[in-house]
C-alpha positions in Angstrom: 82.5 -93.7 83.6 79.7 -91.8 82.3 77.4 -93.7 79.9 75.2 -92.1 77.2 73.0 -93.2 74.0 74.1 -92.3 71.0 71.5 -90.4 70.2 72.4 -88.0 73.4 75.7 -88.0 71.8 74.3 -86.9 68.5 72.3 -84.2 70.1 75.1 -82.8 72.4 78.5 -84.1 71.1 80.4 -81.0 71.7 79.2 -80.8 75.3 80.3 -84.4 75.8 83.5 -83.8 74.2 84.2 -80.8 76.5 83.2 -82.7 79.5 85.4 -85.4 78.6 88.4 -83.2 78.0 88.0 -81.1 81.2 87.2 -84.2 83.9 89.1 -86.7 81.7 86.2 -89.0 82.6 85.6 -91.5 80.0 82.4 -91.5 78.0 80.8 -94.6 77.1 78.5 -94.2 74.2 75.9 -97.0 73.6 74.0 -98.3 70.6 72.3 -101.5 69.8 75.4 -102.7 68.1 77.8 -102.1 70.7 79.5 -99.3 72.4 82.5 -97.0 72.0 84.5 -95.1 74.8 85.4 -91.5 74.4 88.5 -90.3 76.3 90.9 -87.3 75.9 93.7 -88.0 73.3 96.5 -87.5 76.1 94.9 -89.8 78.3 95.0 -92.6 75.2 98.1 -92.0 74.0 99.5 -92.3 78.0 97.3 -95.5 78.3 98.9 -96.8 74.9 102.5 -96.1 76.1 101.7 -97.9 79.4 100.8 -101.1 77.5 103.7 -100.8 75.2 106.0 -100.6 78.2 104.2 -103.7 79.8 104.4 -105.5 76.8 107.9 -105.4 76.6 109.7 -107.9 78.9 112.5 -105.8 79.7 111.1 -102.7 80.4 108.4 -104.7 82.8 111.1 -106.6 84.5 113.0 -103.3 85.2 109.6 -101.7 86.6 108.9 -104.8 88.8 112.3 -104.8 90.1 112.2 -100.8 91.0 109.2 -101.8 92.7 110.5 -104.5 94.9 113.7 -102.5 95.7 111.4 -99.5 96.6 109.4 -102.0 98.7 112.6 -103.1 100.7 113.6 -99.4 100.9 116.7 -100.1 99.0 118.5 -97.2 97.3 117.5 -96.9 93.9 120.5 -95.6 91.3 119.2 -93.1 89.1 120.8 -92.5 85.7 120.6 -89.7 83.0 118.8 -89.5 80.0 121.9 -90.1 78.1 122.7 -93.6 80.1 119.1 -94.8 79.6 119.0 -94.1 75.7 122.6 -94.9 75.0 121.9 -97.7 73.1 119.5 -95.8 70.7 
């Protein structure tokens, strides 16, 4: 993670935005009052979706069970999109 001061961010904001968008590396912008993290929107949305899935106990258990089955080299049943979302 790249760290810069708010003065550096203020002076070259577009440069830091383009850096973040092209490298997908977060930029920590620090100030006397604390810091913020700048990251590409697509990365933020992906992170939020991961957090939502991990917060859902049913989804988390399915993920953990799948990893366990994979680690045990068991056959994994695949489902169609319609089957997965049939209850919606």
